[in-house]
N, C-alpha and C positions, 0 to 999 in steps of 0.2 A: 499620597493619592497614587494610585498606579497610573491614571491619565496623566498627570502631571510628569511625573519619572519619564513616562515613555513620550511625552512630547518634548521633555529636554532630551533623549537618546537623539530623538528622530534631526532635534536641531544640531548635534555634535556629528550626525552622519551626513546630513545635509551640506555642512560647512567643508566636509573633506572635499577633496579635489577629486572634479569630476573627469573621468577619460574622454567626455568629450569635449574639455577646454581646448582639445589641439583642433578643434573643427571651425572650417572659415564661418566668420561671424557674418549672421544674416545680420538686417536691420530690425533695428527692437520698436515696438509701438509704445515702449515704456521708457519715463527718464526718471532716474534715480541717482540720488547723491549720494555718496559713501559716509561723508560725515552726519548728514542731516536724516538720512533714514537709519543708519546706523546707531544714533542719539534717539530717532522715535523708537526703534525696535527694544534697544535697551531700557527704556523708559516703561514701554509695555512688560518687559520683563520683570521690572521691578515691582510692578501692579500686579502681575500672577503672583508675586513670590507672598508680597504683602497680602493677596488676597488667601493664599494655603495656610499664610499663617494665622488669618482670621477663621479658618475653616477649622485647625487645630485647639482653638479656645472654644469651640462650642462645646456644651454638655451633651451626655445622651437622656434618654429618659428613663425616670424610677418606675417601679413595677405599677405603683397608684397613677401614674400618667399613662401606662401599657393598657392596664386594665379599664381605664378609663376612656379609651378612643372606640370610638362608634362611628362605622362605616356612613352611617346615615349622614354625619357632618361634612361628608364629602361631597365637593359639589355634581350635582346630576351627571354633569357631561365625565367628569374624572371615575364615577362610582364604581364602573362597570368592571375596575381594574384593580379595588381595594382588596385585599385579601389576595393576591396573584404571589406566587412564588416558585421558581424553577431552577435549578441550578445549570440545566441544560441550556435555557434560553441564557442565561447570564453568559455560559462559554460560548455559545454563538454571537451573541453580541460583541464580546470581547475578539473573536475572532476575525469579525467583520470589520471592526472599529481600528484596531492597533494596526494592524498591517496596511489598512489603506493609506495613515498616513504618513507611510514612505511609498508605497505602489502608485499612488494617486503620481505625485510632481515626478515619480521615476520615469512614468509611462511618458511623461512629455518629452524626455531625453530621447525617445524614438522618433521625434518629429525634426527633421534637418534644420527647420529653420530655427526651432527653439533651443536646439542643440548648441546653436552659434553663440545662442546667449544665454547661456544656462547658468551661469554663475551669478548675473542680475536676474533670472528668475528664482533661484534657491534664496534668494536674499529677501524678494518680496514674499517668497512663501512662508519665510520665519516669520515675517513682520506681521503676516497676516494670522498667522496660528496664534502666535502671543499677543494678538486683537482679540482674536477668540478667547483665549484663555483667562486673561485679565478681565474680561466681563464674566466669563463662568465664575472665577474663582472668589472674585468681589462680590457677587451675587450670592453663592452658595456660603460662603464666610459669614456674611449678615442677615441670610433669609433662612428661617427657620419653615420647612413644611417635611412633614413624615413621610417616608417612603410607603408606596403602596402595601408590602408586606407584613407591617405592623398592624394591618386591619385583619389578620390572620392568626395562623397560630405557629408557621415554621420561621425559619431566622437563625434560631439557638440564640447564640451570644453575642450575635449582632443585632439584635432586636433592641440593644439597650446602648449600643454603641455610639460614637459620634455621627456616622456616617446613616446612621438611619434618619438624622433630619435633613439629610443632603438630596431630596430630591426635586426642589427646582432651581437651575432648569437643567435639562438632562446632556450633560457634558459629553457623552461618547455620541450623541445625535448630533450635539453641535461642534464637536471637532470632525467628525465624520464629513459632515457635509462642508465645514471650511476646506477639507482638502478637496472633495470632488469637484465643488463649484469653482473653486480655485482653477483646478484643470482643466475644468472644461470652459472658462472665461481666457484664461491664457491662450487656448488652444484657439479659441474663436480668433481673438486678438491678433495672433499670428498667421491664422490661416481662416481670415471670413468669408473666404467662396467656398470652403471644403464641403463637400457631399457628405462626410461624417457627420456635420454640424448634427443633425436631429438624435443618431444614438450617442453620441458624446455627452451632451445635455440629457437626453433620457437615462444615461447611467448615472450620472451624476445625483439625478433626482432620486433614483430608486436606491441606491445603497445605503444613505441615510435613513431613509423610510425603512429599509428593512431594519436597520439597527435599531430606530423607533420602537419599530413593534416587538422585537426580542425581550427589548428593554422593560416595555410595559407587560409583557408575558413572563419576564424576569421578577416583578414585582420591583423594581427600581425605581420607576417613574410613572407617574400619569400620563394622560395623553396630553394635556395641556403644557405640561415640562415639556415633552417632546417637540410640540409645537412651537414652543418659545426657541427651544434649543435649535431646531430645524433652522427657523427663521431668522436666529441670531448667525448660526454658521453659515448660510448661505449667502445672506448680505455681506458676511466679513470677506466672505472667499470671492466676490464679486466687486464690492466697493473698493477693498484695498487695491487690486490691478488697477481698476478704473479711475482712482484717483491719482495714480501714476501715468496714466496713459497722455502720450504726446497729443497736443490737440493741435487741428488743421488750423493753418494761416489762413486768416482772411481779412479783405479790407481792400483799400482802393491805392492806385499807385497811378505815376507820370510815366508814359511810354513814349518815345521818340519816334517821330513818324514823318515819313518823305512821301512826295508822290506828283501828280500832273492834275491840273485843274480842268476844269472845262474847260478853257481858252488854250491848253497846251503849255501852258506856264509850269514849271516844277514848283514845290512848295515844300517847305518842312517845318515842324510844330511838333505839339504835343497833346495827346490823348490819356484820359481817366482809362484805366484798366483795373478789374476788380479781381483780385486774388481769392481763389477758393482753396 
């Protein structure tokens, strides 16, 4: 799968030393542990590889099965996409998706606060991407759903190939949403008061939506495939950083106190103070 190998390439590039490593470190909103998070990331990578193996074990459609396909069997919410096919739309979706996997986290390095903790952020990004990829490959590897273009007449040899049953759910959309929402979430956590927040979150939402649109135009996925992919990607992009976010300390403690009472006598004691 091109997407899986693109993700692997992203991981290799992201683990390379960054020029920003020399920058002064800023306080990080995240807490990470090399051994724990490294183990989680490795486990997710194994799940991704397992899912990819399952995908490769799938079988394509026979000629009789192709002839028997009827667009009226497609749920009404998805039926408008049945029969779509466009090489141009597929190319556009690729151009929007693959570079975003590198560009989105790369743009974070432009922020001075993030730059000081860039190694930690890249580790979180890799873990987030593998979380999405594990869900994607395991689902595609076990669920058979015919791609929209099969309900038309185009597609050539790919009509009977294994990838023809990989419609659910939309991987391009999911991975793009993971990248953009991760970048927006991390920027937000490092810069909670930035006036750029609405624009960054807006861009994070629009880019994967555009990818989903062109995947439907290309005949690769139905609307519901993209909705699920978008939801999974956005959820992972936000949830993984949030799970690593440092929690504020709250509670009560005893604080020494001294002063004068109403009679002018000095006193000392303790009072209860709430920590926020």
